[in-house]
Structure formats: C-alpha cells, structure tokens
C-alpha positions as YAML, in Angstrom:
chain: A
units: angstrom
residues:
- id: 1
  name: MET
  ca: [32.13, 69.50, 92.45]
- id: 2
  name: VAL
  ca: [31.74, 66.25, 94.63]
- id: 3
  name: THR
  ca: [30.10, 66.87, 98.49]
- id: 4
  name: LEU
  ca: [31.42, 64.36, 101.05]
- id: 5
  name: ARG
  ca: [30.37, 63.90, 104.90]
- id: 6
  name: GLY
  ca: [33.04, 62.66, 107.53]
- id: 7
  name: ASN
  ca: [35.27, 63.74, 109.58]
- id: 8
  name: ILE
  ca: [39.09, 65.86, 109.20]
- id: 9
  name: VAL
  ca: [41.00, 63.53, 111.61]
- id: 10
  name: GLU
  ca: [44.45, 65.05, 111.19]
- id: 11
  name: ARG
  ca: [46.29, 68.25, 110.10]
- id: 12
  name: ILE
  ca: [48.96, 67.30, 107.67]
- id: 13
  name: SER
  ca: [50.42, 70.36, 106.67]
- id: 14
  name: ASP
  ca: [49.42, 74.25, 106.33]
- id: 15
  name: ASP
  ca: [46.90, 73.49, 104.22]
- id: 16
  name: LEU
  ca: [46.26, 69.67, 104.12]
- id: 17
  name: TYR
  ca: [44.41, 67.23, 106.05]
- id: 18
  name: LEU
  ca: [43.28, 63.97, 106.49]
- id: 19
  name: PHE
  ca: [39.52, 63.54, 106.06]
- id: 20
  name: LYS
  ca: [37.53, 59.94, 106.64]
- id: 21
  name: ASP
  ca: [34.33, 58.44, 106.31]
- id: 22
  name: ALA
  ca: [32.65, 55.56, 106.10]
- id: 23
  name: THR
  ca: [34.72, 54.47, 102.74]
- id: 24
  name: GLY
  ca: [38.19, 55.69, 103.75]
- id: 25
  name: THR
  ca: [40.74, 58.76, 103.82]
- id: 26
  name: ILE
  ca: [41.08, 60.73, 101.09]
- id: 27
  name: ASN
  ca: [43.71, 64.54, 101.84]
- id: 28
  name: VAL
  ca: [41.68, 67.33, 101.47]
- id: 29
  name: ASP
  ca: [43.52, 70.93, 100.60]
- id: 30
  name: ILE
  ca: [41.60, 73.06, 102.37]
- id: 31
  name: ASP
  ca: [42.72, 77.05, 102.23]
- id: 32
  name: HIS
  ca: [42.49, 79.51, 105.41]
- id: 33
  name: LYS
  ca: [39.91, 81.28, 103.76]
- id: 34
  name: ARG
  ca: [37.92, 78.42, 103.58]
- id: 35
  name: TRP
  ca: [37.15, 77.88, 106.75]
- id: 36
  name: ASN
  ca: [35.84, 81.28, 108.07]
- id: 37
  name: GLY
  ca: [36.36, 80.98, 111.66]
- id: 38
  name: LEU
  ca: [35.31, 77.49, 111.56]
- id: 39
  name: THR
  ca: [36.57, 75.06, 114.15]
- id: 40
  name: VAL
  ca: [36.41, 71.57, 114.28]
- id: 41
  name: THR
  ca: [37.88, 68.25, 116.11]
- id: 42
  name: PRO
  ca: [37.96, 64.96, 115.06]
- id: 43
  name: GLN
  ca: [35.07, 64.41, 116.60]
- id: 44
  name: ASP
  ca: [32.77, 66.67, 114.43]
- id: 45
  name: THR
  ca: [31.10, 65.86, 111.20]
- id: 46
  name: VAL
  ca: [31.71, 68.16, 108.63]
- id: 47
  name: GLU
  ca: [30.93, 68.68, 105.03]
- id: 48
  name: ILE
  ca: [33.02, 69.79, 102.35]
- id: 49
  name: GLN
  ca: [32.41, 70.59, 98.89]
- id: 50
  name: GLY
  ca: [35.32, 70.53, 96.28]
- id: 51
  name: GLU
  ca: [36.93, 69.66, 93.08]
- id: 52
  name: VAL
  ca: [38.80, 65.94, 92.40]
- id: 53
  name: ASP
  ca: [42.33, 66.90, 91.97]
- id: 54
  name: LYS
  ca: [44.34, 64.22, 90.40]
- id: 55
  name: ASP
  ca: [47.96, 64.04, 90.09]
- id: 56
  name: TRP
  ca: [50.11, 61.29, 88.67]
- id: 57
  name: ASN
  ca: [50.47, 59.62, 91.52]
- id: 58
  name: SER
  ca: [47.78, 60.58, 94.10]
- id: 59
  name: VAL
  ca: [44.14, 62.54, 94.14]
- id: 60
  name: GLU
  ca: [43.37, 64.96, 96.90]
- id: 61
  name: ILE
  ca: [40.11, 67.03, 97.24]
- id: 62
  name: ASP
  ca: [41.00, 71.15, 96.56]
- id: 63
  name: VAL
  ca: [38.03, 72.09, 99.30]
- id: 64
  name: LYS
  ca: [35.78, 75.18, 97.95]
- id: 65
  name: GLN
  ca: [33.56, 74.90, 100.87]
- id: 66
  name: ILE
  ca: [33.29, 73.48, 104.45]
- id: 67
  name: SER
  ca: [30.54, 73.83, 107.08]
- id: 68
  name: LYS
  ca: [29.86, 71.62, 110.52]
- id: 69
  name: ILE
  ca: [27.01, 69.53, 111.00]
- id: 70
  name: ALA
  ca: [25.21, 69.45, 113.93]
- id: 71
  name: LYS
  ca: [24.79, 66.20, 115.99]
...
C-alpha cells in the first residue's frame, strides 16, 4: 500500500485520473464508490492510498481511499 499527496489534475476516462505531485505524474484508478460524495478540483490537495498496479507497459495506482487535505 502506498500513500501519495498531491492533486488530481485531469480526468482521463470514467475511473482513470491523472495525479500530480512534486515528483511528477501518474495515472490513478478511482472507482466511483471510493469518492464517497467527495468533489475535488485541480487546486485541491488530496491524499490517496492504494496499491501499485504494474502492467507490462504502464504503472498506475489502484486507489482504495481518497481524502481532501484542508489548506
């Protein structure tokens, strides 16, 4: 399990989003049920917890929990 803190900057497809932090960007897979009614903008800092999902040609994070960090 990994924990990342940064921003969701783009929705790529239904459950796939682009996450950005100080180290770069990575695709994150967030099932609809994981949002729990939470809405975020690219300016909102979020913390995500999930599992690294390595494919033969890509790496993404399968998000298990997401929360908005207060500024």
